[in-house]
C-alpha positions in Angstrom: 101.7 109.5 100.2 101.5 111.9 97.3 99.5 109.3 95.3 96.8 109.3 98.1 96.7 113.1 98.0 96.3 112.9 94.2 93.5 110.4 94.5 91.7 112.7 97.0 92.1 115.7 94.7 90.8 113.7 91.7 87.6 113.1 93.7 87.1 116.7 94.7 87.8 118.6 91.5 86.6 118.1 87.9 89.1 116.1 85.8 89.7 118.8 83.2 90.5 121.3 85.9 93.0 119.0 87.5 94.7 118.2 84.2 94.9 121.8 83.1 96.1 123.0 86.5 98.5 120.1 86.9 100.1 120.9 83.5 100.5 124.6 84.4 101.8 123.9 87.9 104.2 121.1 86.7 105.6 123.4 84.1 106.1 126.2 86.5 107.6 123.9 89.1 110.0 122.5 86.5 111.2 125.9 85.5 111.6 126.9 89.2 113.7 123.7 89.8 116.0 124.6 86.9 116.4 128.1 88.0 116.9 127.5 91.7 118.7 124.1 91.6 122.3 125.5 92.0 121.6 128.1 94.8 118.7 127.1 97.0 118.6 123.4 98.2 115.5 123.8 100.4 113.6 125.4 97.5 114.6 122.5 95.3 113.2 120.0 97.8 109.9 121.9 98.1 109.6 122.2 94.4 110.3 118.5 94.0 107.5 117.6 96.4 105.1 119.9 94.5 106.3 118.4 91.2 105.6 114.9 92.5 102.1 115.9 93.8 101.2 117.2 90.4 102.4 114.1 88.6 100.5 111.9 91.2 97.3 113.7 90.2 97.7 113.0 86.5 96.7 109.3 86.5 93.6 109.5 88.7 92.5 112.7 86.8 92.9 110.8 83.4 90.9 107.9 84.7 88.2 110.2 86.0 88.1 112.1 82.8 87.9 108.9 80.7 84.9 107.7 82.9 83.1 110.9 82.3 83.9 111.7 78.7 84.3 108.4 76.9 81.1 106.4 76.2 80.7 103.1 78.0 79.9 99.8 76.3 
């Protein structure tokens, strides 16, 4: 399900914007998961879903970026 959301976001936004925001959000989510893992189980589940969504966006964004920036044959 997150892959479908990632594919939709890759169509709506520019590839570089998705890659940059995905990197920033994934990093912040990972830090939040480390800080909240022991004390808040609900926050850990929510941050895991956000982390998965950001990782699901990466592959479609890279394919879209490659189509726009790399020359064709």
